[in-house]
C-alpha positions in Angstrom: -5.7 -19.4 -5.5 -5.7 -17.4 -8.7 -3.7 -14.2 -9.2 -5.1 -11.5 -11.5 -2.8 -8.8 -12.9 -3.9 -5.6 -14.5 -1.9 -3.3 -16.8 1.3 -5.4 -16.7 4.6 -4.2 -17.9 8.2 -5.3 -17.9 8.7 -4.0 -14.3 5.4 -4.2 -12.6 1.6 -4.5 -12.8 -0.6 -1.5 -11.9 -2.9 -3.7 -9.9 -2.7 -7.3 -8.6 -5.6 -9.2 -7.0 -5.0 -12.3 -4.8 -7.2 -13.8 -2.2 -9.8 -11.1 -2.3 -7.3 -8.3 -1.8 -6.4 -5.7 -4.4 -2.8 -4.3 -4.3 -2.1 -1.2 -6.4 1.3 0.0 -7.5 2.3 3.5 -6.4 0.4 5.9 -8.6 1.7 9.3 -9.8 -0.1 12.0 -11.8 -0.3 11.7 -15.5 -0.4 15.5 -15.7 2.4 17.0 -13.6 1.8 20.6 -14.6 -0.3 21.2 -11.4 0.8 21.5 -7.8 0.4 18.9 -5.0 -3.4 19.3 -4.7 -4.0 18.9 -8.5 -1.6 15.9 -8.7 -3.3 14.3 -5.7 -6.7 14.7 -7.4 -5.4 13.1 -10.6 -3.9 10.2 -8.7 -7.1 9.6 -6.8 -9.0 9.4 -10.1 -6.5 6.8 -11.3 -7.0 4.8 -8.1 -10.8 4.9 -8.6 -10.4 3.5 -12.1 -8.0 0.8 -11.1 -10.0 -0.3 -8.1 -13.2 -0.5 -10.2 -11.4 -2.6 -12.8 -10.3 -4.9 -10.1 -13.8 -5.2 -8.6 -13.4 -2.8 -5.6 -13.8 0.8 -4.7 -12.5 3.4 -2.2 -15.0 2.4 0.5 -13.0 -0.9 0.7 -9.6 0.6 1.2 -7.5 -1.1 3.8 -4.3 0.9 3.8 -2.8 3.9 2.0 0.8 5.1 1.9 1.3 8.6 0.6 4.7 9.9 -0.5 5.3 13.7 -0.7 8.5 15.2 -2.0 8.0 18.0 0.5 6.2 17.3 3.8 5.3 21.0 4.0 2.7 20.3 1.3 0.8 17.9 3.6 -2.2 20.2 4.0 -2.5 20.6 0.2 -2.5 16.9 -0.3 -5.0 16.4 2.5 -7.4 18.9 1.0 -7.8 16.6 -2.1 -7.6 13.4 0.0 -10.4 14.5 2.4 -12.7 15.5 -0.4 -12.2 12.1 -2.0 -11.9 9.5 0.8 -15.1 7.8 2.2 -15.3 9.3 5.7 -17.2 6.2 7.0 -14.4 3.9 5.7 -11.1 5.6 6.1 -8.0 3.3 5.6 -5.0 2.9 7.9 -2.7 5.5 6.4 0.9 6.7 6.5 2.3 9.9 4.9 6.1 10.3 4.4 8.5 12.7 2.7 10.5 10.9 0.0 12.4 11.5 -3.1 10.3 10.2 -6.0 11.3 8.7 -9.3 11.3 12.0 -11.3 11.4 15.6 -10.1 8.1 16.5 -11.7 6.3 14.0 -9.4 5.2 15.7 -6.2 3.0 12.9 -4.8 2.8 9.2 -5.1 0.0 7.1 -3.5 -0.1 3.3 -3.0 -3.2 1.6 -1.7 -4.5 -1.8 -0.8 -8.2 -2.7 -0.8 -10.5 -5.6 -0.2 -12.2 -6.8 -3.3 
């Protein structure tokens, strides 16, 4: 069974497709000047683009893991998430508080989708 990799680098690929499943690396905002809601919107746009490139879309999400540097910002993140997610096809999801790779990142989102 073939494996497709998208946007590969020395450490990781941004997306990997195998067996009809799309695995995305954790995504962080390109523009970190905004707060949690703005960063979440930015990340969701990146997820849309990566899923499309891999032959999928948000209606085919299977799982999502959301990392917040401060769980008190849960409602801010959810405002952007709920405006974006397909309400008829919500994924299994976990949200946790975590220290991220750099202090300017407030949110990181990782998803898996069917192709």
